[in-house]
N, C-alpha and C positions, 0 to 999 in steps of 0.2 A: 259654853264649853265647846271645844274643838276636838274632833277625831283626826289625828294626824295620819298621813299615809304611812303604811308599814312595808309596802313593797316597791315604793319609788326608789330607783337605783338598782332594782333587781328585775322585776317584771317589765318595767319601762323606765326610761331615763328620768332622773330627778331634776334635770335642768328644764326650766320653762321653755327656753329658746330651742333646745334640742328636741324636746318632746313635741313642740309644735311642728318642727321639721319632720320628725318621725311620723306624726299623724297625717301630715300633708301627703306623705307617700302611701298611706294606707286608706285614706278616705277618697272616694271617687265622686266625680261630678255626674249626677244623674238627674235628668229632667223629670222623669216619671217616678213618683214616690208613693209607696203604699201607706195608707192610713192604718197602721198596725195597731191592733188591740194588744197583741203580745208578740214577743220574739224570743228565740233561743240565741244566745251569744256566748262564745267561749271565753275563758278567763286565764289562759296561759300567758307566758311571756310574749310580748308583742312580736318578737322575732319569729315565733312559732304560729300563734293563733291570730295575730294582728290583721293579716289579710282577710280572714273570715269575718272578724268583728267589724273591721272597717267597711267591708262591703255590705254587711247586713244593716249597719247604722246609716250608711249612705243611701240605702234603698227605702227607708221609711221616713215619714214626715216627722220632723222634730216636734216634741210636745213641751208644754210648760210644766208638766208633772210626770214623774215616772215612779213605778214601784219596782224595786230590784230585789229579786229573790235569789239568794245564794246558798249553796250547800255549806254545811259546817264541817270543814276539814280538820279543825283543831279539837273538837269534842268539848270545848269550853262553853259554859253558860247554859241558858235555857234551851230546850229543844226547838222552840219556835220563838225567836227573840227579835223584837223590833226596837231599834235604836231611835227613840223619840226625842232625845234631849240635845244631841250634839250636831252641830254643823260639821260637814266633812271637808277636809282640805286635801287638795292635790297640787302639783306644781302649777296648774293652770288657774288656781283660785279656790274659793270656798263655795260649797253647795249647801243650801239650807234644807231643813226638813219641812215638809208640808204638814204642819201640826194638825190642821183640820182633818185631813185624810188619815193621818196616823192615829188620831184619837178615835175616829170613826171605826177603823179596823180593830183597834183594841176593844172598843165597846161591843162590836159585832161578833168578835171571835171568842170562842171558848177554848181555843188552843194557843193563840198568839199572845205573848206577854211582853211587857217592857223589859228590855235587857240590853245593856251595853257590852257586857263581858264577852258575849259570843262574837261580837264584832271586832274586838280589840286587835286580834292577830289574823283575822280572816281576810283573804285577798280577793275572794270571788266577786264581791260587790265593788270593792275599790277600783279594780282594773277596768270596769265599765265606764266609770265617771269621766276620764279624760276624753274618750270618744264623744260623749254627750256634750261636754263642755266645748270641745273644738267645733262642733256643729251648731250649737246654740247655747251660749253661755248664761242665758237667763232662764233658769228652771229650778225647781225643787224636786225632792224625791222622798220616798219612804223605803228604808233598807230593812229587809227581814231575812234573817238566817233560818234555814230550814234543815232539820235533822231527819233521819230515816224514821218512817212510821209505817202505816198501812194505807191501802187504797181508800178506805172509808174516811180516814183522817184527811188525806190529801184533797179528796173531793169536797169535804166539809170546809176546809180552809179556802179552797178556790171559790166556793159559793159565798163564804163570809166576805172575802175580799171584793167580790163582784157587788155584793149588796152594799158595802161601804162606798164603793165608787159611785153606784147609783144614788145613794143617799146624799152624797156631797156634790153630785153632778159634775165631777171632775172629768176632763178629757185626758185620759191616762193611757200610757203604754206600759204593760207589765213585762219586765225583762227577766227571763229565767237564765241565770248564769250557769253554764255547764260545758265541760269538755265531754267528749264521747269515750270510746274504748281506750283504755290505758295499757300501754306497754305490751302490745302484741304485734306480730308481724303485720306488715301493711295490708296484705290481702285479707287476712283474718279480721283485722279491725274494720276494713271497708265493708266486708260481708255482714258482720254483726251490726255495724252502725246503720247500714241500709235498712235492715229489718226494723230498728227502732225509729228511724226517720220516717219510714213508710207509715207507721202508726201515728206519728205526730201530724203528718200531712193529711191523714184521714180524720184527724181530731178525735181519735179513739183512745180515750184516757185509760179505760180498763185494758184494752188490747195492748197499749203501750206498756203498761206496768207488767202485764203478763209476759210480754216479749222480753223485757229487761230481765225478769226472773228466769224464764225458760232457757234463754241462750246465755245466761250469766254475763250480761253486758255491763262492763265496769264504767258506766256513765255516772260520773260523780254527782251531777245535778239532775238526776232523773226525778227526784221528788219536787224540786222547784219547777221542773218542766211540766209534770203532771198537774201541779197546782195552777200554773199559768194556763194550761190548756182548759181546765175546768172553769176557771174564772172567765176566760175568753169566750167559752161556749155560753156561759150565763149572760155575757154581755153582747151576745148576738153574732159571734164569729161563725163564718160559713166556710172559709177556705184557709189553706196554709200553703206556703211556697218555700221550697228550698232555695235559698239565695246563693249559698256557696258551701262546698265541703272540701276539706283537704286534711292532711295529717302532718305531724311534725316531721315526717320523712321528707316532705316536699321542701322544707327549709334548708336541709343540709345533705339530702340524698342518702341518708342512712335509713333503710326501710326494715331493719331487722326487728326493732321494737319501737312502735310509734304510739302517739296519742292522736285520736281523731278529733276534728273540730267541725261543727255544723253551725251555719247561720240560717235561721228559719224565721219567716214572718207569718203571723196569724192575723187574719183580717175578716 
């Protein structure tokens, strides 16, 4: 079975030729690359968040396997749903599921369940794939949609994912798909986002979640980010680096109500 793209022609071009041209303008040549255990990457239309996503993926070593955690924008399906059955198609080709790792996560986790419905109309995972395909077209992945819950659950899921990675001995990068503050004035968004980013850079999972709540930061993928951080810590992460930050205002010059985008590598 194939999961066909749902935002090709909207968030990014549906033409293979034009998409490659678009990605060529977003991906950078970097000699030094981080061996990232985890990353935060945005998922808006490429015209807005593409420069941040392009730079963060340009800054890490390509892997043969990824886990992509995306927030559930639609409310459809299981709260923690893993699409284990379908290959995913984009204009650049088809990406397969790493069945061994997917099955290990499902076996290890008391929270994550097999579910395709939550992925059918969700864009947050799909938009990451063309960047990965452009940089290394020979990889597989595990897509997991994450809904809102509590800190205990996020930490448990992070530990479960880390244990599955250790069990299968996979060399994996975990991608947390997230935009930052939504639809606030530029300076307000930057101020709030800085507070959240500082906690990610400190690898402080509890502090990060407390900051999101305390300052009412409308970061859609805070749950995937918390899970990625916990899993990365379990896998030995010691550092994190902010690769790039901007807002949607930087695309068109309208700073009255912006969305923030951060690219972060954890290693």
